N, C-alpha and C positions, 0 to 999 in steps of 0.2 A: 279309744281311751281305755285304759285299763282300770286299775283299782280306783274306787270312788274317793276323790279328794274331799277333805273336810272343808268347812268354811274357813276363810282366812282370819288370822288374828289381826284385829284393827284397833286403833286407839278408841277410847271411849268417846261416843258422840254426845252432843248436847240433846236432851230430850226434845221431841217435836212440840211445836205449839199446838194447842187444841184446835182441831178442825182444819189444819193447814198442812198439806203434804210438803209445801215448800220449806217449812221449818224443820223438816226431818233431818236427823243427823246422818252422817255417813253410814251406809248399810253394806252388808256383805253382798257379794256377787254370786256366790255359790252356796250349795246346801250345807247345813250342819250335819255332817255324816260321821259314821264310824271311821276311825283311821284305817288306812289301807292295810296296815299290818294286822289289824283285828279282823277285817273283813275277809282277807284272802290268806291269812294264816302264816304267822311265824316269820315274816320277812322284815328285815331292817328297813326303816323308812327310806334310807338313802338308796337302797337297792331297788325299792319300788319306784322311786323317782327316776332312776337311771334306765329302767326297762319296763315302763308301765304297760305297753300293749301286750307283750308276751305274757306278763303276769296275769292279766285278766283272762286271756284266752285259755291259759292252762287251768285257771281256777274254775271257769264256767264255760265249757265248750258248748257250742250250739247243739241242741237236741230238739228236732222238730216235734217229737212226740210229747214233750213236756213244756214247750214254749208257750207263754201266755197268749191267748187269743185277743190281741188288741192291736190297733194300728201301728204302734211303735215296736211291736215284737220283732225280733231278729228273724230274717228269712233263712231258709235252708241254703246250703251251698249252691244248689242248682238255681236259686233265685238271686244270686249275688249281684248280677247286673254289672254295669260299667263302673269303673273307678279310674282315678288318675294317679300318676306317680307322686311320690312325696314332694311337697314344695311348701315353703313358708307362705302363709296368708299375708296379704298386704292391706286389703280393704274389704269391709263388710258393707253391702248395699242391700237395704230392705225397703223397696219403694213404697209399700203400703204405709209404713210408719215413719217415713222420711229419715231413715238411718243411712248415713254415709260416713263411716268411721274407720280410722286406721286401727291396726292391731298392735298390741304389745305382747311380748312373751311373758308367760306365767310359768313358774316352776313349783314343784312340791317342796315345801320346806322340810327341814329335819324332823319337825313335829308330825309330818304326814299331812299337813294342811296345804291346800293350794293357795298361792298368793292371790290377793285381790288386785284388780287393776288400780292404778293410782287414782285416788278420789278427786284430786285437784283438776283433772281434765274430764269434763262431763261428756265429751264426745270421743270416747276411747273404749275399745273392747279388748279383752285378753283371750289368748288361747293357750291350752296346755302344750307348751312347746316340745316337751319330751314324749308326748303322746302322738296320736294320729293327727295328721294334718287334714284340713278340710278338702274333701275330694278323694282322699286316699281310702282304701278299703279299711273299714273299722269305724270306731266311734270317735269323732272329734268333739272336743269341748270348747265352747265359746262362752265366756262370762262377761257380764257388764252390769254396772250399777243402774238401779232404777231412779235414784235421786241422790242428792248430796245435802249438806246442811243449808245450802242456799238456793238450789234450783233442781228441776228435773234433770235426769241424766240420760245417757244413750238408750237404755232399754225401758224408758218410761212408758212407751206404747207397746211393749212386747205382748201384753195380754190381748191386743187386738188381732193378733195373727190367728187364722183359722185354717183348717184342713184345706189344702189346695192352693194356699197362698205361696208365693215364690220369693226367693231372695238369692243373692249370688255373692261369691267370694272371689275377689281378684287375687291372683297368686304371683309369687316372685318369678315363676317360670313363664309368665306371660299368658297363661291360660286362665279362663274363668270357670269356676265350678258353680253350676246352677243347681239349686235345691228346691224341693217342694215340701211343704209342711204336711206331715202326717197327722199330728195332733198337738194340742197345747193343753197341758194339764198342771194343776196346782197340787202340791204335796206338803203336808205338815213336816217341818224340819225334824220333829221328834219321831216321825214314822216315814222316813224317806226311803223309797225303793232303790237302794244303791245299785244292785245288780242290773235292774231293768234300765236304769239311766246310764250307767257307766260301762257295762260290759261291751267288749268289742263285738261287732257283727260282721257277717261275710260281705255285706254290701257297704258302700260308702255312706255313712250317716253323720249327722251333726246334732248336737244338743245345744240349744241356746238357753242359758240359765241366768235368772236374776231373782231378787227377793220379791215376796208378795205377802198378802195377808195383812194382818194388823201389826202395828208397831207396839212391841212390848217394852214399856218403860223400865220394868224391873231388870231386864237383861240387855236393854239397849239394842234391840235387834227385831227384825220382822219374824213373824211366826211361821211363815210358809216360804216355799220356793216355787217359782213358775218355771216349767221346763217345756220348751218347744222341741218336738221330735221332727226331724226332717231327713230326707234322703236325696242323694245325687240323681239328677235326671239328665 
Protein backbone atom coordinates (compact mmCIF):
# COMPACT_ATOMS: atom_id res chain seq x y z
CA UNK A 1 0.00 0.00 0.00
CA UNK A 2 1.30 3.38 -0.80
CA UNK A 3 0.08 6.72 0.39
CA UNK A 4 -1.92 6.67 3.60
CA UNK A 5 -5.62 6.84 2.79
CA UNK A 6 -7.82 8.97 4.96
CA UNK A 7 -10.96 7.87 6.69
CA UNK A 8 -13.97 7.50 4.41
CA UNK A 9 -16.71 10.03 4.17
CA UNK A 10 -19.85 8.48 5.62
CA UNK A 11 -23.33 9.65 6.36
CA UNK A 12 -23.92 11.03 9.84
CA UNK A 13 -24.76 8.22 12.25
CA UNK A 14 -27.19 8.23 15.11
CA UNK A 15 -25.39 8.77 18.47
CA UNK A 16 -24.93 5.54 20.46
CA UNK A 17 -27.10 4.69 23.41
CA UNK A 18 -25.41 5.08 26.77
CA UNK A 19 -23.51 1.95 27.81
CA UNK A 20 -24.39 -0.08 24.74
CA UNK A 21 -22.06 -0.71 21.80
CA UNK A 22 -24.94 -2.23 19.86
CA UNK A 23 -26.53 1.18 19.62
CA UNK A 24 -23.46 2.69 18.01
CA UNK A 25 -23.85 4.37 14.68
CA UNK A 26 -21.98 3.42 11.55
CA UNK A 27 -18.28 3.99 12.10
CA UNK A 28 -15.30 4.31 9.84
CA UNK A 29 -13.14 1.38 8.88
CA UNK A 30 -9.84 3.23 8.41
CA UNK A 31 -7.78 5.94 10.05
CA UNK A 32 -8.48 9.66 9.92
CA UNK A 33 -5.24 10.62 8.23
CA UNK A 34 -3.61 13.35 6.19
CA UNK A 35 -4.51 13.18 2.53
CA UNK A 36 -2.07 11.32 0.33
CA UNK A 37 -1.24 14.51 -1.53
CA UNK A 38 -0.19 16.20 1.69
CA UNK A 39 1.78 13.29 3.05
CA UNK A 40 3.81 12.46 -0.02
CA UNK A 41 3.96 15.81 -1.67
CA UNK A 42 2.28 17.56 -4.54
CA UNK A 43 0.46 14.72 -6.25
CA UNK A 44 -3.06 15.01 -7.55
CA UNK A 45 -5.34 12.61 -5.63
CA UNK A 46 -6.37 10.88 -8.84
CA UNK A 47 -2.76 10.05 -9.66
CA UNK A 48 -2.19 8.71 -6.17
CA UNK A 49 -5.19 6.43 -6.55
CA UNK A 50 -3.92 5.18 -9.89
CA UNK A 51 -0.41 4.21 -8.77
CA UNK A 52 -0.31 4.02 -4.98
CA UNK A 53 2.42 1.39 -4.40
CA UNK A 54 5.05 3.18 -6.49
CA UNK A 55 4.21 6.49 -4.84
CA UNK A 56 4.91 5.24 -1.35
CA UNK A 57 8.13 3.50 -2.23
CA UNK A 58 9.50 6.60 -3.88
CA UNK A 59 8.52 8.77 -0.96
CA UNK A 60 9.94 6.61 1.79
CA UNK A 61 12.45 3.97 0.66
CA UNK A 62 13.49 1.39 3.22
CA UNK A 63 16.55 2.42 5.23
CA UNK A 64 17.66 -0.19 7.77
CA UNK A 65 19.76 2.35 9.66
CA UNK A 66 16.74 4.55 10.43
CA UNK A 67 13.90 2.03 10.55
CA UNK A 68 12.05 1.98 13.89
CA UNK A 69 12.89 -0.91 16.18
CA UNK A 70 9.44 -2.45 16.58
CA UNK A 71 7.81 -5.70 15.47
CA UNK A 72 6.01 -4.05 12.56
CA UNK A 73 9.07 -2.24 11.17
CA UNK A 74 9.93 -3.04 7.56
CA UNK A 75 12.80 -5.55 7.05
CA UNK A 76 15.79 -4.91 4.84
CA UNK A 77 15.75 -6.20 1.28
CA UNK A 78 17.76 -9.26 2.35
CA UNK A 79 14.97 -10.14 4.79
CA UNK A 80 12.20 -9.77 2.22
CA UNK A 81 11.27 -13.46 2.33
CA UNK A 82 8.55 -15.12 0.29
CA UNK A 83 5.81 -13.40 -1.67
CA UNK A 84 3.10 -14.34 -4.12
CA UNK A 85 2.18 -12.86 -7.49
CA UNK A 86 -0.60 -10.31 -7.60
CA UNK A 87 -4.09 -11.72 -7.27
CA UNK A 88 -7.42 -10.42 -6.05
CA UNK A 89 -8.38 -11.57 -2.53
CA UNK A 90 -11.61 -13.55 -2.27
CA UNK A 91 -12.10 -14.37 1.40
CA UNK A 92 -10.54 -13.48 4.77
CA UNK A 93 -10.47 -16.21 7.42
CA UNK A 94 -9.37 -15.48 11.00
CA UNK A 95 -10.14 -18.59 13.05
CA UNK A 96 -9.43 -17.08 16.47
CA UNK A 97 -12.17 -14.46 16.16
CA UNK A 98 -14.56 -16.44 13.93
CA UNK A 99 -14.12 -14.27 10.85
CA UNK A 100 -15.00 -15.81 7.50
CA UNK A 101 -15.79 -12.89 5.23
CA UNK A 102 -15.78 -12.04 1.53
CA UNK A 103 -13.90 -9.06 0.12
CA UNK A 104 -15.11 -6.00 -1.70
CA UNK A 105 -12.90 -3.59 -3.65
CA UNK A 106 -12.20 -0.17 -2.12
CA UNK A 107 -10.84 2.77 -4.09
CA UNK A 108 -9.37 6.12 -3.16
CA UNK A 109 -11.89 8.83 -3.94
CA UNK A 110 -11.00 12.16 -5.63
CA UNK A 111 -10.80 13.66 -2.13
CA UNK A 112 -7.90 11.34 -1.33
CA UNK A 113 -10.02 9.30 1.07
CA UNK A 114 -10.36 5.54 1.01
CA UNK A 115 -13.91 4.31 0.64
CA UNK A 116 -15.43 2.43 3.56
CA UNK A 117 -16.93 -1.02 3.06
CA UNK A 118 -20.73 -0.91 2.74
CA UNK A 119 -22.15 -0.70 6.25
CA UNK A 120 -25.30 -2.66 5.45
CA UNK A 121 -23.32 -5.92 5.29
CA UNK A 122 -21.81 -6.68 8.69
CA UNK A 123 -19.79 -9.63 7.36
CA UNK A 124 -17.73 -7.90 4.70
CA UNK A 125 -14.15 -6.61 4.48
CA UNK A 126 -12.62 -4.29 1.93
CA UNK A 127 -9.14 -4.04 0.43
CA UNK A 128 -7.40 -1.20 -1.36
CA UNK A 129 -7.79 -2.69 -4.83
CA UNK A 130 -5.34 -0.33 -6.52
CA UNK A 131 -2.67 -1.05 -3.94
CA UNK A 132 -0.81 -4.21 -2.96
CA UNK A 133 -2.80 -7.45 -2.94
CA UNK A 134 -2.56 -9.71 0.13
CA UNK A 135 0.45 -11.99 -0.35
CA UNK A 136 2.15 -9.68 -2.84
CA UNK A 137 5.40 -7.98 -1.79
CA UNK A 138 4.49 -4.68 -0.15
CA UNK A 139 1.80 -3.54 2.27
CA UNK A 140 -1.78 -4.66 1.66
CA UNK A 141 -4.60 -2.81 3.43
CA UNK A 142 -7.71 -4.64 4.66
CA UNK A 143 -10.41 -2.57 6.37
CA UNK A 144 -13.59 -3.58 8.16
CA UNK A 145 -16.25 -2.09 10.42
CA UNK A 146 -16.22 -2.87 14.13
CA UNK A 147 -19.98 -2.39 14.42
CA UNK A 148 -22.99 -0.74 12.84
CA UNK A 149 -26.08 1.03 14.16
CA UNK A 150 -27.70 -2.30 14.94
CA UNK A 151 -25.06 -4.95 15.63
CA UNK A 152 -21.37 -5.87 15.88
CA UNK A 153 -19.60 -6.14 12.55
CA UNK A 154 -16.86 -8.24 11.00
CA UNK A 155 -13.94 -6.73 12.97
CA UNK A 156 -15.71 -6.59 16.34
CA UNK A 157 -13.15 -9.05 17.77
CA UNK A 158 -10.05 -7.71 16.03
CA UNK A 159 -8.59 -6.47 19.31
CA UNK A 160 -8.28 -10.06 20.51
CA UNK A 161 -5.50 -10.83 18.02
CA UNK A 162 -2.02 -11.08 19.52
CA UNK A 163 1.50 -11.67 18.25
CA UNK A 164 1.77 -15.16 16.80
CA UNK A 165 -1.89 -15.54 15.88
CA UNK A 166 -2.55 -16.57 12.30
CA UNK A 167 -5.07 -15.85 9.58
CA UNK A 168 -5.35 -16.53 5.87
CA UNK A 169 -6.58 -14.93 2.68
CA UNK A 170 -8.09 -17.05 -0.08
CA UNK A 171 -7.19 -15.60 -3.48
CA UNK A 172 -8.69 -15.61 -6.96
CA UNK A 173 -5.67 -17.52 -8.33
CA UNK A 174 -6.54 -20.47 -6.10
CA UNK A 175 -3.66 -19.90 -3.69
CA UNK A 176 -4.00 -19.24 0.01
CA UNK A 177 -1.85 -16.57 1.64
CA UNK A 178 -1.07 -17.41 5.26
CA UNK A 179 -0.15 -14.59 7.65
CA UNK A 180 1.16 -14.38 11.20
CA UNK A 181 0.47 -11.39 13.44
CA UNK A 182 3.47 -9.29 14.45
CA UNK A 183 1.61 -6.86 16.69
CA UNK A 184 -1.75 -5.22 17.30
CA UNK A 185 -1.63 -1.56 18.26
CA UNK A 186 -4.09 1.25 18.85
CA UNK A 187 -3.37 4.79 17.64
CA UNK A 188 -5.21 8.05 18.19
CA UNK A 189 -6.68 9.26 14.90
CA UNK A 190 -5.27 12.74 15.47
CA UNK A 191 -1.75 11.30 15.87
CA UNK A 192 -1.79 8.41 13.44
CA UNK A 193 1.63 7.08 12.22
CA UNK A 194 0.81 7.23 8.51
CA UNK A 195 4.16 6.13 7.15
CA UNK A 196 4.62 3.29 9.61
CA UNK A 197 1.22 1.84 8.75
CA UNK A 198 0.98 2.50 5.01
CA UNK A 199 4.50 2.51 3.56
CA UNK A 200 5.37 -0.42 1.33
CA UNK A 201 7.80 -3.00 2.68
CA UNK A 202 10.19 -5.43 0.93
CA UNK A 203 8.31 -8.43 2.29
CA UNK A 204 4.62 -9.25 1.92
CA UNK A 205 2.71 -7.64 4.78
CA UNK A 206 -0.90 -6.86 5.67
CA UNK A 207 -2.55 -4.26 7.86
CA UNK A 208 -5.98 -5.07 9.28
CA UNK A 209 -7.63 -1.80 10.31
CA UNK A 210 -10.79 -0.84 12.16
CA UNK A 211 -11.99 1.80 14.60
CA UNK A 212 -11.34 1.66 18.34
CA UNK A 213 -11.34 3.77 21.47
CA UNK A 214 -14.21 5.90 22.68
CA UNK A 215 -17.13 7.06 20.59
CA UNK A 216 -17.03 10.86 20.32
CA UNK A 217 -20.60 12.16 19.99
CA UNK A 218 -19.44 15.62 18.91
CA UNK A 219 -17.82 14.30 15.72
CA UNK A 220 -19.86 11.09 15.45
CA UNK A 221 -16.77 8.92 15.22
CA UNK A 222 -14.39 6.82 17.29
CA UNK A 223 -11.26 8.44 18.68
CA UNK A 224 -8.77 5.72 17.73
CA UNK A 225 -7.85 3.13 15.15
CA UNK A 226 -6.76 -0.43 15.81
CA UNK A 227 -4.08 -1.73 13.42
CA UNK A 228 -3.00 -5.36 13.25
CA UNK A 229 0.44 -5.75 11.63
CA UNK A 230 1.11 -9.13 9.99
CA UNK A 231 3.42 -10.75 7.44
CA UNK A 232 3.23 -13.63 4.98
CA UNK A 233 4.58 -17.00 6.09
